[in-house]
C-alpha positions in Angstrom: -47.8 -29.0 -37.0 -50.0 -31.3 -38.8 -49.8 -34.5 -37.8 -51.0 -37.2 -40.8 -51.3 -40.7 -40.3 -51.6 -42.7 -43.9 -54.0 -44.9 -44.3 -52.7 -47.8 -47.2 -49.8 -48.5 -49.0 -49.1 -49.0 -52.6 -49.1 -52.9 -53.9 -45.6 -54.6 -54.0 -46.1 -55.3 -57.1 -46.4 -51.4 -57.7 -43.4 -50.7 -56.0 -41.4 -53.0 -57.2 -41.6 -51.5 -60.7 -40.1 -48.2 -59.5 -37.1 -49.3 -57.6 -34.1 -47.8 -59.2 -36.4 -45.7 -60.9 -36.6 -41.8 -61.1 -39.8 -40.6 -59.6 -42.2 -38.2 -61.5 -45.3 -36.2 -60.0 -47.2 -38.6 -61.6 -46.0 -41.0 -58.2 -47.7 -38.5 -56.0 -51.0 -38.1 -54.6 -50.0 -35.9 -51.4 -47.4 -33.5 -51.5 -46.2 -31.8 -48.1 -45.5 -28.1 -48.6 -45.3 -27.1 -44.9 -44.8 -28.2 -41.1 -46.2 -31.8 -40.9 -45.4 -35.2 -39.2 -46.1 -37.6 -41.0 -47.3 -41.4 -39.7 -47.3 -44.8 -41.7 -50.3 -46.7 -41.8 -48.7 -48.7 -38.1 -48.7 -45.5 -36.5 -45.3 -45.3 -36.5 -43.0 -42.0 -37.9 -42.5 -42.5 -41.8 -40.9 -39.0 -41.6 -41.3 -34.9 -39.9 -41.1 -32.3 -42.2 -39.4 -28.9 -41.0 -39.6 -25.8 -43.2 -37.1 -23.3 -43.4 -35.9 -24.2 -40.2 -32.3 -24.2 -40.2 -30.5 -20.8 -39.5 -29.9 -18.6 -42.4 -26.0 -17.9 -40.6 -25.3 -21.5 -40.1 -26.4 -22.3 -43.5 -24.7 -19.3 -45.1 -21.4 -20.6 -43.2 -21.8 -24.1 -43.9 -22.5 -23.5 -47.7 -18.6 -22.9 -48.9 -17.6 -26.3 -47.7 -20.9 -28.2 -49.2 -20.5 -26.4 -52.3 -16.7 -27.0 -52.7 -17.6 -31.0 -52.5 -19.5 -30.4 -55.8 -16.4 -32.4 -58.0 -16.6 -35.4 -56.0 -18.2 -38.1 -57.5 -19.1 -41.8 -56.7 -20.2 -44.5 -58.9 -21.2 -46.7 -55.4 -25.0 -45.6 -55.1 -26.4 -48.3 -56.8 -30.6 -47.9 -57.3 -30.2 -44.3 -55.5 -27.8 -43.5 -58.6 -30.8 -43.9 -60.9 -29.1 -46.8 -62.9 -27.8 -50.3 -62.5 -24.9 -51.7 -62.1 -22.9 -52.7 -64.5 -19.1 -54.8 -64.0 -16.3 -53.6 -65.6 -14.4 -55.7 -67.6 -11.0 -54.9 -65.9 -12.2 -54.9 -62.3 -13.5 -57.7 -60.7 -16.4 -55.6 -59.1 -19.9 -53.6 -60.6 -20.3 -50.1 -60.9 -23.3 -47.8 -61.6 -23.9 -44.0 -63.1 -21.2 -41.6 -61.8 -23.1 -38.9 -59.8 -22.1 -36.3 -57.4 -22.2 -37.3 -54.0 -19.4 -38.2 -51.2 -19.2 -39.2 -47.7 -17.8 -37.6 -44.4 -16.9 -38.8 -41.4 -16.1 -42.3 -40.4 -16.9 -45.8 -42.1 -17.0 -49.0 -40.3 -15.1 -52.0 -42.1 -16.7 -52.4 -45.2 -14.9 -54.6 -48.8 -11.4 -55.9 -47.9 -10.9 -53.0 -45.8 -11.8 -55.0 -42.2 -10.8 -51.5 -40.3 -12.7 -48.5 -39.0 -11.7 -45.4 -40.6 -12.4 -41.6 -41.3 -13.1 -40.5 -44.9 -10.3 -39.4 -47.0 -11.3 -35.9 -47.2 -12.3 -35.8 -43.7 -8.7 -36.6 -42.8 -7.6 -34.5 -45.6 -9.4 -31.5 -44.5 -10.3 -31.4 -40.5 -10.7 -27.4 -40.4 -13.5 -27.6 -43.1 -15.2 -30.5 -41.8 -15.3 -29.2 -38.3 -16.7 -26.1 -39.5 -19.7 -27.7 -40.4 -20.2 -29.4 -36.8 -22.4 -25.8 -36.0 -24.8 -27.0 -38.7 -24.7 -31.2 -37.9 -25.3 -29.4 -34.1 -28.4 -28.0 -34.6 -30.0 -30.9 -36.3 -29.2 -33.1 -33.6 -31.0 -30.2 -31.6 -33.8 -30.2 -33.8 -33.8 -34.2 -34.3 -34.0 -33.9 -30.2 -37.0 -31.9 -30.5 -38.9 -33.6 -32.7 -37.9 -37.3 -32.8 -36.6 -37.8 -29.0 -37.1 -41.3 -28.9 -35.2 -42.0 -32.2 -32.3 -39.5 -30.3 -32.5 -41.4 -27.2 -32.1 -44.7 -28.9 -29.3 -43.5 -31.4 -27.3 -41.6 -28.2 -27.4 -44.7 -26.5 -25.2 -46.3 -29.3 -22.7 -43.2 -29.4 -22.2 -43.1 -25.7 -21.0 -46.8 -26.3 -19.0 -46.0 -29.0 -15.2 -44.9 -29.4 -15.3 -40.5 -29.6 -13.2 -41.0 -32.8 -15.9 -42.3 -34.6 -18.6 -39.3 -33.6 -19.3 -35.8 -34.4 -18.9 -34.0 -31.1 -22.5 -33.5 -29.6 -24.2 -35.3 -31.8 -25.8 -38.9 -32.5 -24.5 -38.8 -35.8 -20.7 -41.0 -36.9 -21.0 -40.2 -40.6 -22.7 -37.5 -43.4 -23.3 -38.3 -47.2 -23.4 -35.0 -49.3 -25.6 -35.2 -52.2 -25.5 -32.3 -55.4 -27.8 -31.6 -57.5 -29.1 -35.2 -58.6 -32.1 -36.9 -58.6 -32.2 -40.1 -56.5 -33.8 -43.6 -58.3 -35.9 -45.3 -55.4 -34.0 -47.3 -53.1 -33.5 -47.4 -49.2 -30.7 -46.5 -46.6 -28.2 -49.4 -45.7 -25.8 -49.5 -42.9 -27.1 -46.9 -40.5 -29.0 -47.5 -36.9 -32.3 -49.6 -37.1 -33.4 -48.1 -34.0 -32.7 -44.4 -35.0 -33.7 -42.1 -37.4 -32.1 -40.3 -40.7 -31.9 -36.5 -41.3 -32.0 -34.7 -44.7 -31.1 -31.1 -44.9 -31.5 -29.3 -48.4 -29.8 -26.1 -49.4 -30.6 -24.6 -52.8 -29.2 -21.9 -54.6 -30.5 -20.4 -58.3 -34.0 -20.9 -60.1 -35.1 -24.5 -60.7 -37.8 -26.7 -59.9 -38.4 -30.3 -59.0 -36.3 -32.3 -56.6 -39.5 -33.5 -54.7 -38.3 -36.2 -52.3 -41.0 -39.0 -52.8 -42.0 -42.1 -50.1 -43.3 -44.1 -53.2 -44.9 -46.6 -51.4 -47.3 -44.3 -50.1 -47.4 -42.2 -52.7 -46.5 -39.1 -50.5 -44.3 -36.4 -51.7 -42.5 -33.3 -49.9 -41.3 -29.8 -50.9 -38.1 -29.5 -49.9 -36.5 -25.9 -50.6 -34.1 -23.9 -49.0 -33.1 -24.7 -45.3 -35.4 -27.4 -44.9 -35.2 -30.3 -42.5 -36.7 -33.9 -42.9 -36.4 -36.7 -40.1 -37.2 -39.8 -41.6 -36.9 -43.3 -42.0 -34.4 -44.2 -44.3 -35.2 -47.8 -44.6 -38.6 -47.2 -46.2 -38.4 -46.8 -50.1 -37.3 -43.0 -51.1 -36.1 -41.0 -53.9 -36.4 -37.5 -55.7 -38.3 -36.2 -58.8 -36.1 -34.9 -62.0 -34.5 -31.1 -60.9 -35.3 -29.3 -63.9 -33.3 -25.9 -64.2 -36.0 -23.0 -65.1 -32.7 -20.9 -66.5 -32.0 -23.5 -69.2 -34.7 -25.4 -69.1 -32.5 -28.3 -69.3 -33.5 -31.6 -66.4 -29.8 -31.7 -64.5 -27.7 -34.4 -63.0 -25.4 -31.9 -61.7 -25.3 -28.5 -60.7 -25.3 -26.1 -63.5 -22.7 -23.0 -62.7 -23.5 -21.1 -65.8 -27.1 -20.7 -64.8 -26.0 -20.4 -61.0 -28.6 -23.5 -59.9 -27.4 -25.8 -57.5 -29.4 -28.1 -54.7 -27.2 -29.5 -51.9 -28.8 -32.3 -50.2 -26.7 -33.2 -46.8 -27.7 -36.4 -45.0 -26.9 -37.2 -41.4 -26.9 -40.6 -39.9 -24.9 -43.1 -37.7 -23.6 -46.5 -39.1 -24.9 -49.4 -36.8 -21.8 -51.0 -36.8 -19.3 -47.8 -35.8 -20.1 -49.4 -31.8 -17.8 -52.5 -33.2 -14.6 -50.3 -33.7 -11.6 -50.3 -31.7 -9.9 -47.2 -31.0 -8.5 -44.9 -33.3 -4.6 -46.5 -32.7 -6.3 -50.0 -33.2 -7.7 -49.4 -36.2 -5.0 -47.9 -37.5 -3.0 -50.8 -37.1 -5.6 -53.0 -39.0 -5.0 -50.2 -41.5 -1.3 -50.5 -41.7 -1.5 -54.8 -41.9 -4.1 -54.0 -44.7 -1.6 -52.1 -46.4 1.7 -54.0 -45.7 -0.7 -57.2 -47.0 -1.4 -55.7 -50.4 1.7 -54.4 -51.5 3.2 -57.8 -50.6 0.4 -59.3 -53.0 1.2 -56.5 -55.5 4.8 -57.4 -55.7 4.1 -61.3 -55.3 5.6 -61.7 -52.2 
């Protein structure tokens, strides 16, 4: 494995101009294509890249479930969606462009929902969810081997978290699954500062692009099928455009007619999960929330 320490970063002005934008090859000076540990100028780890390390049998077993999530989308990715947020005339909130992305596992209190919970798909499809655990377990094992200090820090929080909110045998509470869209430059929010995020990629068909970039350092990682990246998601990052080599079109979703698809799976621990009560405690909070919302709707 190459151990690479970066010497410098771009100016704040150059970085600010790229926020929310989709990057191109022109934003990359160093392209990583083999196993590497990439350090920031201060010596701390920016990313650890492992090429093709996810076993093929685990990837094949996980693909049907991950592919089956392709129809689920969100308008809440903000800068990561590659567009500015806009205010809906009919609703007192903002949205960004809808992208093929969904969250699995546990979520801490957000917005008016002041309770911890499993995401809707996770609660609805327990069999499919548990079918992804071997993949998440393997990723956890690699994290323990390649980033033991960050793994230990994350596991310390896991040990203080109610088991309902943690993926068994892993340091993860939550997973984000993205399908075939380029991400604008952003940082991840809500995940543990002391930990490290993991990014696994699975590819089908003939397409180019989708390079994971850290624009502050002008570094790109050429993520291929079954590749794994451990990364500091609090540093700015984004993906270049994906281009279908069959039809020549830039991809914003998978192209079933061309057989091209790129799935990325981000596994992490949400910082506030340690504050969650037991499943029964949080369920009681959810009931109170629903009753209050229903009462407001009928004017009581």
